[in-house]
C-alpha positions as CSV (number, residue, x, y, z in Angstrom):
1,M,237.8,205.2,93.1
2,N,236.6,207.8,90.6
3,N,233.0,206.5,91.0
4,I,233.3,207.1,94.8
5,L,234.7,210.6,94.3
6,K,231.8,211.4,91.9
7,K,229.3,210.1,94.5
8,I,230.9,212.3,97.2
9,K,230.7,215.4,95.0
10,L,227.1,214.7,94.0
11,V,225.8,213.9,97.5
12,L,227.4,217.1,98.8
13,I,226.5,219.5,96.0
14,H,223.4,218.0,94.4
15,P,221.7,215.7,97.0
16,H,218.3,215.9,95.2
17,I,219.8,214.4,92.0
18,F,221.9,212.0,93.9
19,F,219.0,210.4,95.9
20,K,216.9,210.3,92.8
21,N,219.6,208.1,91.2
22,I,220.0,206.0,94.3
23,K,216.4,204.8,93.9
24,K,217.8,202.4,91.3
25,E,220.6,201.1,93.5
26,K,219.8,197.7,95.0
27,G,221.3,196.0,98.1
28,I,224.1,197.4,100.2
29,K,227.2,196.2,98.3
30,S,227.8,199.6,96.6
31,V,227.1,201.7,99.6
32,L,229.2,199.4,101.8
33,I,232.2,199.7,99.5
34,Y,231.7,203.5,99.5
35,Y,231.6,203.5,103.3
36,L,234.6,201.2,103.7
37,V,236.8,203.2,101.3
38,I,236.1,206.4,103.2
39,L,236.5,204.7,106.5
40,F,239.8,203.1,105.5
41,T,241.1,206.5,104.2
42,I,240.2,208.1,107.6
43,F,242.0,205.5,109.7
44,A,244.9,205.3,107.3
45,I,245.5,209.0,107.8
46,Q,245.1,208.5,111.6
47,T,247.7,205.7,111.5
48,I,250.2,207.8,109.5
49,F,249.6,210.6,112.0
50,L,250.2,208.2,114.9
51,I,253.5,207.0,113.3
52,F,254.8,210.5,112.9
53,H,253.6,211.4,116.4
54,S,255.4,208.4,117.9
55,G,258.5,209.3,115.9
56,S,258.4,212.9,117.2
57,L,257.9,211.5,120.8
58,N,261.0,209.4,120.4
59,L,263.1,212.3,119.1
60,K,261.9,214.6,121.9
61,T,262.5,212.2,124.7
62,D,265.5,210.4,123.2
63,S,263.5,207.3,124.2
64,P,264.3,207.3,128.0
65,F,261.3,205.0,128.5
66,P,261.2,202.8,125.4
67,S,258.8,200.3,127.0
68,L,256.3,203.1,127.8
69,T,256.6,204.5,124.2
70,G,256.0,201.0,122.8
71,Q,253.0,200.4,124.9
72,F,251.6,203.8,124.0
73,I,252.0,202.9,120.3
74,N,250.4,199.4,120.8
75,V,247.4,200.9,122.6
76,S,247.0,203.6,120.0
77,F,247.1,201.1,117.1
78,F,244.7,198.9,119.0
79,S,242.3,201.8,119.5
80,I,242.4,202.6,115.7
81,I,241.5,199.0,114.8
82,V,238.7,198.8,117.4
83,S,237.4,202.2,116.3
84,F,237.4,201.0,112.6
85,F,235.2,198.0,113.3
86,S,233.1,199.9,115.8
87,F,232.3,202.5,113.2
88,L,231.4,199.7,110.8
89,L,229.2,197.9,113.3
90,L,227.5,201.1,114.5
91,S,226.5,202.0,110.9
92,F,224.4,198.8,110.7
93,V,222.9,199.3,114.2
94,A,222.1,203.0,113.6
95,A,220.5,202.2,110.2
96,G,218.5,199.5,112.0
97,I,217.2,202.0,114.5
98,L,216.3,204.4,111.7
99,H,214.7,201.7,109.6
100,I,212.4,200.6,112.5
101,W,211.3,204.2,113.1
102,I,210.7,204.8,109.3
103,K,208.5,201.7,109.3
104,L,206.5,203.1,112.2
105,W,205.9,206.2,110.0
106,K,204.7,203.8,107.2
107,G,207.7,204.3,105.1
108,E,208.1,201.8,102.2
109,G,211.3,200.1,101.3
110,N,213.6,197.5,102.8
111,Y,216.6,197.8,105.2
112,S,219.1,198.3,102.4
113,K,217.4,201.6,101.4
114,T,217.6,202.9,104.9
115,Y,221.2,201.9,105.1
116,Q,221.9,203.7,101.9
117,L,220.1,206.8,103.2
118,Y,221.9,206.7,106.5
119,T,225.4,206.1,105.1
120,Y,225.3,208.5,102.2
121,A,223.7,211.3,104.3
122,R,226.6,210.9,106.8
123,T,229.2,211.8,104.1
124,P,229.9,215.3,105.5
125,N,230.4,213.8,109.0
126,L,232.8,211.2,107.6
127,L,234.8,213.7,105.6
128,L,235.1,215.9,108.7
129,Q,237.1,213.0,110.3
130,L,239.8,213.6,107.7
131,V,240.5,217.0,109.4
132,P,243.2,216.2,112.1
133,L,242.3,219.3,114.2
134,S,239.2,219.8,116.2
135,F,236.9,222.6,115.2
136,P,233.7,222.4,117.4
137,F,231.8,225.1,115.4
138,L,232.6,223.3,112.1
139,G,231.3,220.1,113.6
140,I,228.0,221.7,114.4
141,V,227.7,223.1,110.9
142,V,228.6,219.8,109.3
143,W,226.0,218.0,111.6
144,F,223.2,220.3,110.4
145,Y,224.3,219.9,106.8
146,S,224.1,216.1,107.1
147,L,220.6,216.5,108.6
148,I,219.6,218.6,105.5
149,I,220.9,215.8,103.3
150,F,219.0,213.3,105.4
151,V,215.8,215.2,104.9
152,I,216.4,215.5,101.1
153,G,217.2,211.8,101.0
154,A,214.0,210.9,102.9
155,Q,211.9,213.1,100.6
156,E,213.3,211.4,97.5
157,I,213.4,207.8,98.7
158,Y,210.2,207.6,100.8
159,G,208.2,210.5,99.3
160,Y,207.9,212.3,102.6
161,S,207.2,216.0,102.7
162,R,209.9,218.3,104.1
163,K,208.0,218.7,107.4
164,K,207.4,215.0,107.8
165,S,211.0,214.2,107.0
166,L,212.1,216.5,109.8
167,L,209.7,214.9,112.2
168,V,210.7,211.4,111.2
169,L,214.4,212.0,111.4
170,A,214.5,214.2,114.5
171,I,213.9,211.5,117.2
172,P,216.1,208.8,115.7
173,A,218.9,211.3,115.1
174,V,218.9,212.2,118.8
175,L,218.7,208.5,119.8
176,I,221.6,207.5,117.4
177,A,223.6,210.5,118.6
178,I,223.1,209.3,122.3
179,F,224.0,205.7,121.3
180,R,227.1,206.8,119.5
181,Y,228.1,209.0,122.4
182,L,227.7,206.2,125.0
183,S,229.6,203.8,122.7
184,L,232.5,206.3,122.5
185,I,232.5,206.6,126.3
186,A,232.5,202.8,126.6
187,S,235.3,202.5,124.1
188,S,237.4,205.1,125.8
189,F,236.9,203.4,129.2
190,I,237.9,200.0,127.8
191,L,241.0,201.5,126.0
192,G,241.9,203.5,129.1
193,S,241.7,200.3,131.3
194,I,243.9,198.5,128.8
195,S,246.4,201.4,128.7
196,Q,246.6,201.6,132.6
197,G,247.0,197.8,132.8
198,G,249.8,198.0,130.3
199,F,251.7,200.7,132.1
200,K,251.8,198.8,135.5
């Protein structure tokens, strides 16, 4: 855990140094553990929030509709589980899209390096998920900071210039954002359908 905290601190404060060190990291085992720990922490906090929220709901309503409350909790827990595995799956897909694009720009290195770049650079976005409240402006700032880390990482790992890093990352960043947005819409639609079916 201390190693993960050190990585978080280094990637946020000294990304140049961090990605220079990452050149020696092989495979995706280390980065996958890093991602899973952060992801588990995020969803553990969301689960705790859900438990307290459901308890508050019961106290406010004195449980006049216990079946509805139970269904709400079941659907919410289900959505958390689906979201967890969706985030994990999307990380591999998004890194794959980025890897193909980097190869088109004659970037050297295998898929594991691209996955490392993608996952570590998304650290600010992941940490933002720990904030229970929604701050749109903060989200924009964090997105740009993650992009800066992406650029620095591409410079260190692939030897790109700053300008080339921006050009290389701009298009896949937009494509990945669209893909993630459409995936969230699809997930919301599926969970909404399950919720409506459960309340009949």
